[in-house]
C-alpha beads as a LAMMPS data file, in Angstrom:
LAMMPS data file: protein, C-alpha beads

194 atoms
193 bonds

1 atom types
1 bond types

-500.0 500.0 xlo xhi
-500.0 500.0 ylo yhi
-500.0 500.0 zlo zhi

Masses

1 110.0

Atoms # bond

1 1 1 350.423 -84.180 280.763
2 1 1 352.786 -85.678 283.286
3 1 1 352.406 -89.035 284.924
4 1 1 352.867 -90.265 288.706
5 1 1 353.526 -92.867 291.124
6 1 1 352.178 -93.479 293.777
7 1 1 353.369 -96.043 296.209
8 1 1 352.360 -96.651 300.005
9 1 1 353.169 -99.560 302.639
10 1 1 351.140 -99.441 306.234
11 1 1 354.248 -99.535 308.374
12 1 1 358.293 -99.432 308.679
13 1 1 358.467 -103.070 308.324
14 1 1 357.249 -103.744 304.742
15 1 1 358.688 -102.861 301.539
16 1 1 357.085 -101.017 298.595
17 1 1 359.795 -102.947 296.347
18 1 1 357.423 -104.711 294.403
19 1 1 355.184 -101.577 294.143
20 1 1 357.901 -99.522 292.859
21 1 1 359.200 -102.008 290.513
22 1 1 355.983 -102.011 288.622
23 1 1 355.762 -98.306 288.455
24 1 1 359.121 -98.185 287.269
25 1 1 358.632 -100.785 284.357
26 1 1 355.546 -98.725 283.577
27 1 1 357.863 -96.042 282.391
28 1 1 357.994 -93.730 285.585
29 1 1 361.243 -92.784 287.261
30 1 1 362.000 -92.988 290.561
31 1 1 361.936 -89.158 291.127
32 1 1 358.398 -88.828 289.622
33 1 1 357.012 -92.045 292.332
34 1 1 356.004 -90.451 296.010
35 1 1 355.766 -93.426 298.994
36 1 1 354.234 -93.030 301.945
37 1 1 354.596 -94.672 304.906
38 1 1 350.718 -95.142 306.575
39 1 1 347.944 -97.086 307.360
40 1 1 345.748 -97.410 304.037
41 1 1 342.843 -96.720 306.673
42 1 1 344.109 -93.199 307.008
43 1 1 342.149 -91.149 304.640
44 1 1 344.210 -90.621 301.455
45 1 1 343.528 -86.318 301.803
46 1 1 345.169 -86.781 305.309
47 1 1 348.367 -89.011 304.277
48 1 1 351.519 -86.606 303.219
49 1 1 352.706 -87.861 301.046
50 1 1 349.187 -88.551 298.735
51 1 1 348.166 -85.088 300.184
52 1 1 351.234 -83.250 298.631
53 1 1 351.197 -85.237 295.202
54 1 1 347.097 -83.850 294.932
55 1 1 348.919 -80.611 294.731
56 1 1 351.563 -81.565 292.102
57 1 1 349.022 -83.026 290.253
58 1 1 347.206 -80.891 287.129
59 1 1 344.612 -81.521 284.396
60 1 1 345.289 -83.719 282.087
61 1 1 347.834 -85.574 284.241
62 1 1 348.273 -89.037 285.216
63 1 1 348.383 -90.664 288.821
64 1 1 349.705 -94.033 288.888
65 1 1 349.100 -96.747 291.145
66 1 1 350.295 -100.678 291.136
67 1 1 347.419 -101.546 292.767
68 1 1 343.987 -100.137 293.942
69 1 1 344.310 -101.319 297.281
70 1 1 347.109 -99.169 297.753
71 1 1 344.904 -95.668 297.505
72 1 1 343.047 -97.231 300.306
73 1 1 341.127 -99.596 302.169
74 1 1 337.802 -97.818 302.709
75 1 1 335.635 -97.849 299.175
76 1 1 333.931 -94.618 299.853
77 1 1 337.403 -93.148 300.690
78 1 1 338.738 -94.575 297.437
79 1 1 335.761 -93.189 295.366
80 1 1 336.126 -89.611 297.047
81 1 1 339.955 -89.919 295.781
82 1 1 338.758 -91.132 292.495
83 1 1 335.985 -88.464 292.434
84 1 1 338.619 -85.621 293.234
85 1 1 340.630 -86.901 290.744
86 1 1 337.921 -87.263 288.149
87 1 1 336.896 -83.278 289.148
88 1 1 340.243 -82.316 288.324
89 1 1 340.599 -84.060 285.040
90 1 1 343.307 -86.178 286.259
91 1 1 343.392 -89.904 285.027
92 1 1 343.945 -92.867 287.738
93 1 1 345.376 -95.939 286.491
94 1 1 345.737 -99.663 288.655
95 1 1 348.617 -101.005 286.920
96 1 1 348.230 -104.688 288.161
97 1 1 344.050 -104.500 286.859
98 1 1 344.644 -102.363 283.526
99 1 1 341.846 -99.970 284.284
100 1 1 342.302 -96.305 284.079
101 1 1 339.455 -93.693 285.290
102 1 1 339.387 -91.762 281.824
103 1 1 336.838 -94.070 280.740
104 1 1 332.939 -95.127 282.323
105 1 1 333.847 -98.813 282.253
106 1 1 337.285 -97.653 284.688
107 1 1 335.172 -95.816 286.770
108 1 1 332.377 -98.530 287.215
109 1 1 335.067 -101.131 287.573
110 1 1 336.866 -99.595 289.970
111 1 1 333.919 -98.863 292.042
112 1 1 333.063 -102.254 292.298
113 1 1 336.189 -103.493 292.866
114 1 1 337.180 -101.342 296.149
115 1 1 333.418 -102.526 297.172
116 1 1 334.641 -105.821 297.151
117 1 1 338.092 -105.369 298.572
118 1 1 335.857 -103.722 301.627
119 1 1 333.585 -106.295 302.230
120 1 1 336.618 -109.146 302.059
121 1 1 338.210 -107.057 304.953
122 1 1 334.809 -107.068 306.805
123 1 1 334.809 -110.895 306.345
124 1 1 338.136 -111.069 307.606
125 1 1 337.305 -109.084 310.595
126 1 1 334.261 -110.818 311.575
127 1 1 336.109 -114.154 311.064
128 1 1 339.193 -113.249 313.301
129 1 1 336.771 -111.687 316.236
130 1 1 334.489 -115.190 315.856
131 1 1 337.825 -117.011 316.081
132 1 1 339.171 -115.037 319.552
133 1 1 335.539 -115.637 321.223
134 1 1 335.504 -119.250 320.132
135 1 1 339.031 -118.796 321.755
136 1 1 337.917 -117.095 324.874
137 1 1 335.206 -119.684 325.403
138 1 1 337.317 -122.918 325.220
139 1 1 339.001 -121.322 328.047
140 1 1 342.479 -120.319 325.804
141 1 1 344.305 -117.306 327.380
142 1 1 344.817 -115.303 324.579
143 1 1 347.328 -112.412 324.459
144 1 1 351.232 -111.997 325.176
145 1 1 352.661 -115.022 326.893
146 1 1 353.699 -114.265 330.433
147 1 1 357.836 -113.109 330.880
148 1 1 358.666 -115.263 333.765
149 1 1 357.373 -118.520 334.828
150 1 1 355.762 -118.600 338.894
151 1 1 358.939 -119.908 340.144
152 1 1 361.099 -116.686 338.143
153 1 1 358.188 -114.219 339.664
154 1 1 359.309 -116.285 343.091
155 1 1 363.111 -115.636 342.806
156 1 1 362.777 -112.309 341.727
157 1 1 360.771 -110.900 344.847
158 1 1 362.980 -113.465 347.029
159 1 1 365.968 -111.039 345.428
160 1 1 363.914 -108.064 345.845
161 1 1 363.355 -108.469 349.579
162 1 1 367.044 -109.151 349.870
163 1 1 367.746 -106.340 348.708
164 1 1 368.718 -106.705 344.882
165 1 1 368.338 -103.579 342.795
166 1 1 365.283 -103.854 339.574
167 1 1 368.155 -103.888 337.390
168 1 1 370.239 -106.685 338.732
169 1 1 366.891 -108.632 338.858
170 1 1 366.531 -108.213 335.560
171 1 1 369.774 -108.645 334.197
172 1 1 369.619 -112.320 336.605
173 1 1 366.340 -113.282 334.669
174 1 1 367.073 -111.864 331.384
175 1 1 363.866 -109.483 330.933
176 1 1 363.318 -105.676 331.320
177 1 1 363.092 -103.487 334.271
178 1 1 359.745 -102.444 333.855
179 1 1 358.693 -105.828 334.013
180 1 1 360.628 -106.693 337.589
181 1 1 359.163 -102.647 338.377
182 1 1 355.824 -104.437 337.609
183 1 1 356.423 -107.588 339.443
184 1 1 357.857 -105.457 342.681
185 1 1 355.917 -102.563 342.841
186 1 1 353.775 -101.549 346.103
187 1 1 350.130 -103.796 345.549
188 1 1 351.640 -106.155 342.600
189 1 1 350.641 -108.716 344.303
190 1 1 346.786 -107.998 343.595
191 1 1 347.495 -107.186 339.812
192 1 1 345.516 -110.110 337.518
193 1 1 348.762 -110.546 335.117
194 1 1 351.862 -109.211 334.300

Bonds

1 1 1 2
2 1 2 3
3 1 3 4
4 1 4 5
5 1 5 6
6 1 6 7
7 1 7 8
8 1 8 9
9 1 9 10
10 1 10 11
11 1 11 12
12 1 12 13
13 1 13 14
14 1 14 15
15 1 15 16
16 1 16 17
17 1 17 18
18 1 18 19
19 1 19 20
20 1 20 21
21 1 21 22
22 1 22 23
23 1 23 24
24 1 24 25
25 1 25 26
26 1 26 27
27 1 27 28
28 1 28 29
29 1 29 30
30 1 30 31
31 1 31 32
32 1 32 33
33 1 33 34
34 1 34 35
35 1 35 36
36 1 36 37
37 1 37 38
38 1 38 39
39 1 39 40
40 1 40 41
41 1 41 42
42 1 42 43
43 1 43 44
44 1 44 45
45 1 45 46
46 1 46 47
47 1 47 48
48 1 48 49
49 1 49 50
50 1 50 51
51 1 51 52
52 1 52 53
53 1 53 54
54 1 54 55
55 1 55 56
56 1 56 57
57 1 57 58
58 1 58 59
59 1 59 60
60 1 60 61
61 1 61 62
62 1 62 63
63 1 63 64
64 1 64 65
65 1 65 66
66 1 66 67
67 1 67 68
68 1 68 69
69 1 69 70
70 1 70 71
71 1 71 72
72 1 72 73
73 1 73 74
74 1 74 75
75 1 75 76
76 1 76 77
77 1 77 78
78 1 78 79
79 1 79 80
80 1 80 81
81 1 81 82
82 1 82 83
83 1 83 84
84 1 84 85
85 1 85 86
86 1 86 87
87 1 87 88
88 1 88 89
89 1 89 90
90 1 90 91
91 1 91 92
92 1 92 93
93 1 93 94
94 1 94 95
95 1 95 96
96 1 96 97
97 1 97 98
98 1 98 99
99 1 99 100
100 1 100 101
101 1 101 102
102 1 102 103
103 1 103 104
104 1 104 105
105 1 105 106
106 1 106 107
107 1 107 108
108 1 108 109
109 1 109 110
110 1 110 111
111 1 111 112
112 1 112 113
113 1 113 114
114 1 114 115
115 1 115 116
116 1 116 117
117 1 117 118
118 1 118 119
119 1 119 120
120 1 120 121
121 1 121 122
122 1 122 123
123 1 123 124
124 1 124 125
125 1 125 126
126 1 126 127
127 1 127 128
128 1 128 129
129 1 129 130
130 1 130 131
131 1 131 132
132 1 132 133
133 1 133 134
134 1 134 135
135 1 135 136
136 1 136 137
137 1 137 138
138 1 138 139
139 1 139 140
140 1 140 141
141 1 141 142
142 1 142 143
143 1 143 144
144 1 144 145
145 1 145 146
146 1 146 147
147 1 147 148
148 1 148 149
149 1 149 150
150 1 150 151
151 1 151 152
152 1 152 153
153 1 153 154
154 1 154 155
155 1 155 156
156 1 156 157
157 1 157 158
158 1 158 159
159 1 159 160
160 1 160 161
161 1 161 162
162 1 162 163
163 1 163 164
164 1 164 165
165 1 165 166
166 1 166 167
167 1 167 168
168 1 168 169
169 1 169 170
170 1 170 171
171 1 171 172
172 1 172 173
173 1 173 174
174 1 174 175
175 1 175 176
176 1 176 177
177 1 177 178
178 1 178 179
179 1 179 180
180 1 180 181
181 1 181 182
182 1 182 183
183 1 183 184
184 1 184 185
185 1 185 186
186 1 186 187
187 1 187 188
188 1 188 189
189 1 189 190
190 1 190 191
191 1 191 192
192 1 192 193
193 1 193 194
């Protein structure tokens, strides 16, 4: 009977240090912890680290995660993972809530928590969409701010007309060459925004 840890973050810019620390405090060694850098929206079985870990786990082993949401964001996916582990007689332990799937109460509790977590994400998504719609209705322009002001665009076009290269113009205005290319391309004046 071995214990394996699992830690996941969604992007390279995030750190899993807190998860690793929790797993180490639980008595796991660093070489027994599998790490994924991938969105929780990707099904558990499609994540490289989790997929590899599932091949390693044997009946009687335990999978330990610092938090339930590290296993996934979708209730159906998390429940599917729990079912696979249960069918293979592998225990799942979630540290921050102190629940294990080797008891009926633990399985019920994890299922309810996963459903609430998904419900919360859906509410957040709805609020975000409503906020964006309200901003549009109020006439606010959404998205990135233009890299160049109208005056800078005029200056860039004047420089291009006098023979300056896109690279030279980009250097003068402190923007990328691709920004200038979009401005000076044929029919660029017909495009809505850059």
